[in-house]
N, C-alpha and C positions, 0 to 999 in steps of 0.2 A: 364503636370496637362490636358491635349489637349484629351488622350486614357484615358482617368479615364470615359470619358460619353459612352464609349464603351466597357466598361464594366458593364453597367446596365441590358442590356439586357441579358447575361448570368446568371446573379443572379436574377431578377425575372423570367426567363423561367423558372430555378432548382427549382428554389421556388413554380414553378406554378408542372413543374411534380416531386414534394416533397408530395402535397396533398394542398397546404396550399390555400385560395379562392386566384382569379388572383386580385380584389382590395388590398389586404391584400397584398400580391407580390410587385404590383406593387410602394404601398406606405409606406412598408418599405422601398425595395428599395432606393426609392424616398429621402425620410427622411435621409436615410442611407453618400450617394453618395453627398446631400446636404449638409450636413454637413461638409465632406469632402472636398468638391470644395467651400463652401462659409461661411465657419462658422455659430457664429449664424447669423448671418442675412439671411440667407435661412427662420427663423423665419416671416422675414417680408414680401419675395417673397412668402412665403405660402398660406400668410393672404390677399398679394394681389393677389392673384391667384384665390383663395376662393372667394373676391370681387368679381371679373370678372365671376365665373364662373353663381354665384347666382343671376346679375343681367344680364343675357342675355335673353334679353328677348324673344330669339329667342325659347332657351329650354320648356317654357313655353307651347310649342306646345307640346311635350314627353308626357303629362299625359292626353291630349285631345283625341290626335289620342289612347292610349294606352284604356284608358276608351271609348275610340267609339269603337274600335276592340271588346271589351269588350260586349258593349252594342249588339249590330252585333248577338256574339252566344247566346242572350237570347231571339231574334226576332226571330227567326226560317225562317231569311231569305233562309237559306242552301237549309232547305227543298225544299220550294217556288223555286229559282232560279237553282235547279234542275231541277224542275216535268219543269218549263216553255222551258228550254236549252233540255233538253233528250226529248221530243216531236218533236223534230224538227233530234234532230243528230242517234236516233236508228236504221233507218235504214240505215246506214251507219257503214261503217268497223270500228270495235273497238266506237263504236257508244260510251259507257259507258264514255270510258277514255276519247273521247272529250268531253262530257258533263264535267266532270268532271274539265280540264282544261280551257274552258269556264269558269265555275262558281267558279276556282281558279285567275281566269283574275278580274271577279272582285269583287270582295271579296277584293282583291291588293287592283284593286282601289281603291274602297272602303274603308279602315282601313290600311293597307299598315302595321302590327302585326301579322308576321308570325308567332307563336305559336299555335296563336285562329285560324286559316286558315287553319293551316292541322287536328288540331284536330277537331274541325267540318266537316268538308269536307271528312275525314276520316270516321268518326263514320259512315255518310249516307253512303257514294260510296260502300266500302266494300263490306257488307253483298252481294248489288246488283249483284257486277264484280263476285265475287265468287261465286255466286248464277244460273247467266249466265255461268258458268266457263271460263273466260278470266284467264290468264296468268297470276300470282304469282309476277313475275317479274315485267311486265308492269300494274299491277296494286301499288306492293310500288315504281317504280320510278315517273308515272305519279303522283301520289300524292307527295312526294316527292318533288319531281319537281315542280309541280305544285302549293304544298302548301308556293314555296319558293317566288315565283314570286315577293315578296311585296318585297324584297329586289331592286329591278331593274325597275318592273315599281310604275308610285308616285298615290297618296301619300307617302310617307317613312319614317317612322321612325331613320333608319341608315341615308338617305341624311340632316335630321333636325340637326344629332350629326356630321356627316361629315362639313357640313357649313362652318359654326365658326372653326374648326380647323385644315377648307381648305385656311380660310381667303377668302371662297369666298361666292354669294349670294346663299340662300337656291332655291329661286327662277328660276335660271338662271340652276343649277344641275338637277330641275326640271324637265325643258325647256330639256336640253340635255338629257334626261334616257328615255322619251315617244319614241323615234325609235329603238333605242338597243332593251325597253324591250318589246313593240311588236314584234320587229326580233324573241327575246328568245322562246315568246309565239307561234310565225309561227310554229316556227322551231319544240316547240311539237308538233302542231296538225299536222303540213307534217308529221311528226315520226311516229305519232299513225295510222294518215291514211294510209299512206304506208305500215308501216308494218304486218297491222293487212287485206289488203287488200292480201299484197303476202304470209302469214301465217293467213287465217283465224280464225287457231286453238286457235294463241293468244285471240283473239277480235268477237268476232262473231257475225251477227249480229243477232237484237231479230226478229224473226219471228212474222207476224201480227196477232193479238187475234183481239175477235170478240166486245169486247167494248174498240178499241181505237177512241181517237177522231175526230170527221168531220179535215177538214182545219179553219172550220168559231170559232168553241169551242178552237184550238190551237192557231187562233189568238187571238182571248177572254183569256186563262188562261197565252201567253204571256206576252200580253198589263196590265192584272192584276198580275203579279208577281216580271215583269223584270220595271215597270216604276216606280214606288218610290225608286228602290236602283237607278236607271240611275238618279232621280232626284238628289237623295244623291248624287249618284259621283259628277254632273253637280259643284251644290251649295260648294263639297269642290274642288275635282281639279282643271274644272272648274272657281271658284273664284283666285288660283293660277296662271292658264296661262296667264288668260286673265285678269291678274293686278290688279284684283277688291280688292282682300283681302294679308295681308301676310298672308305665313302656319298658325303661331299664331290662327290669325282670322277664318283664315279655320277652322282649326283645333278645334274653337269652334263651328264651327256652324255645323263642323260631329258633333262634340260630340252632340248638339241639335238636332237632323234630328237622331242618331240613338236612341236619347231615343225617337223619334215622331214615329221612325218606328216598334219600339216594339209594341206602343201603339196601330198605325192604325194596323200592324196585331194581336190585345188582346192576348198579351203576357208579357204586362209592370204588372209587381211584384213588391211589395218595399224591398222584399227577396231577386230578381232579382237584381234591384238598389244597393241592398247592395253589394252585393256578386260582382259586377260588382265593386265598388267603391275603395273597399278591394283589389280586384285585381293589381285595377290604384294602387292601394297606393304602395304594393308591387313590382309590375314591376318597379316602375317608380323610385323606392327608391331605391334598386338595378341598375339598366340603371345610375343614379346624383351617385353614389357612386361611379359605377367604373369611371364615366365620371372626375370624381374628382379628383382620385385617377394618371387618366391618363394624369391629364390637371398637376398633381406637376411631376410626373415622365418624361413629354416631356419638362416642364418647365425647369426643372433641368438637362439635358440632349442638348438643343438651348444654355439654358445661359453656361456650359458648357464648349461648346465649337464644341458639337459634329455635327454638323450642315457642319461650317465652316471644321473641317478636313477631313470629307467624301464626300466634293466638293473639295480641296485638292486632296484628297486620286483616286476620279476617275478621277480627272486633272490626275494625275502620272499615273492612268494605261491607258491612255489614247484610253477611250469608245466613239465608237462611238452615237451618238445619239441615237440611234433603239438597240443599245445596253446593251444601260442602260437603256433604259424600256425595254426591256428581261428583263434583270436580275432580275427590282425593280417585276414584272410580278411574276417573278419563285421564286423568293422570298414569294410572296404573297400567290400564290398557296400553295407553303412548310405549312407552315406559319398559315394556311386553313387546313393542316388534325389535327393541335394540340390546337390550341388557337377558339375562340367563336368571332365571328363580332364582338361584341364593343371591343375587348380585338385589334385584328388587326387594327379596324378602330383608337381608342388611341394611340398605339404603332406607328405604321406606317405612318398614314397619315399627321401630323408635321412631318416628316424624311424624306417622298421622294417626295411629295409635292412640297417644295421647291426648292428638287434637277433637279426636271423635267423641271419644267418654265423655268430656268438654264440652262438644255442644250433646249432651244427654245422651248417647246411643251405645250398647251393651257394646263389652269388649270383645268376647266369644263371637257375637254374632257379626261384627264388623270384620273381627278376622277371619273367616268360614267366606265371607263377599270377597275378601282379599286373596284369599283362598282360590277361591271363583274364578277371577279377573286377572290368578297365577296359570288357569288349565289354559285361559284364552292363549294364553304367550307360547304355550309349547306348541301352538299351531300360526304364528302369526310371524310373516315373514318381516325384512328379511332374518333373522333371528335362526326363528324355528326349527328349536329342539327337537321338538318327534318330525319332522321333513328332515332334518340331519340323521337323523339314526335310521328313519326308512331308503335313505339316500342310501345308506352302507348295504343296505343287503337284499335292496331291490333289481332285480334286474332291468337289464338295458330296457325292454318293451316300455318299462311304467317311467315316466319323464315327470321330468321336477313341475310340465305344465299340466300335468296330468294330479301331481301329490299336489301342487294350490288350490287346482279346482274343486278337489274334494274334501279340503278343509273345511272349505266354504259353507257348506252346511250347517257343520258340527258348531264353525266357530258359534253359527246363532243361537244354536242349539244352547251353548252354555251363556249367551248372553240372554239367553231366554228362563234357563236356571239361575243367574240372577237376578231378576225383575221378578222370578216368581218369590227366591230369599227374602229379598226387599222386601215383597209384600207382605209375606208370613213370616215375621222374625220366628215366631211359636217351631218351625221348624228347628231353630237352631238351639232357640232356646230352651224349650220344653225339655226333653232328654239332660241333659243336665241337670234340671232342676229338679227332677222324678231321681237322678243316681243320687244326688245329693242328701234326700231325704232317705234314699233306703240306705245309706251308710251308716 
């Protein structure tokens, strides 16, 4: 009977490849195997799982973060951020691409909603970079990689979903992802700067123009356009990291601040509020439906003895802990070719996290490595959701080939971030331990 849970994965993947939606693939698999393994008792187990999921306070942060990102789309913040950052980077090689990544970092720290960031940034920056003759691969890679930084830079919707599944504190995960997220963003910036210095044609400097603002005017533009978003970031991210508010409470603060920001920039309309609420409802319903299906799926897998069988199998294979870790990372990398982030999290976090902790690894550190691998899944074809987001807003001049070519160096940089984080676990574990002492 212990072998049965492992047949769940091929069936679920098979249904997905046949075109069945992820939520129904996982739910059908859970029901079928639940009835086989537990009989009609599985109904009571499913009811208990549904009750646990619906009463989990942490998940209340999901619609609040989604609403926050939706309102930021309406606030005109992207135009203002780009202006405030680009006036300082325009003379650097690849200045437009550098400004794009910096804007994505601020957006990621504001909302943690991936699709919203990439769509807004893409619509704003692609025409400008094309006008100045930037390499189309660099344009594509910069927007896809920068737009997906919301996974590894807190606050992150992915972490809100991951924490309860891994039985870890969402706050500790957000502390742990700070340095790896900054390292990845820093590698992006360094790569663009070096590339455009060595090959100026890829990202030419913008020559001086008669109407360029002076130093004092630049400072005023930066203060006017950067200070309000930074205050909002501190209200959300700062309140979490300093222990003043839980992620759910901080998300509520962020939702309120996003509405205030649209009013401050005179972009608030009832129609915009309605559209943001509608998008929040749609995205949240999708996330929670998949989350429910994944919870039922993993409940049957674990209850049927899947974790115990996997542990015995690993002991039989006599894998070194680092070999086990490498195997799990490789499986996640391959899964990213075919599955979206929420499917990867729901299927593999409950299975892999106990195995990693049994092997002696820190749970928070392992989950951050997991997040970095999810980051690569945004850019790896054929699924590559970041490329699909970009395709929706990119002009015909930028082809799919340009996009695939452009993301390859950024995938390599993500692998470098993974290697650095694996080599120095303190990058993840230091900040949570310090904040635990300060509480």
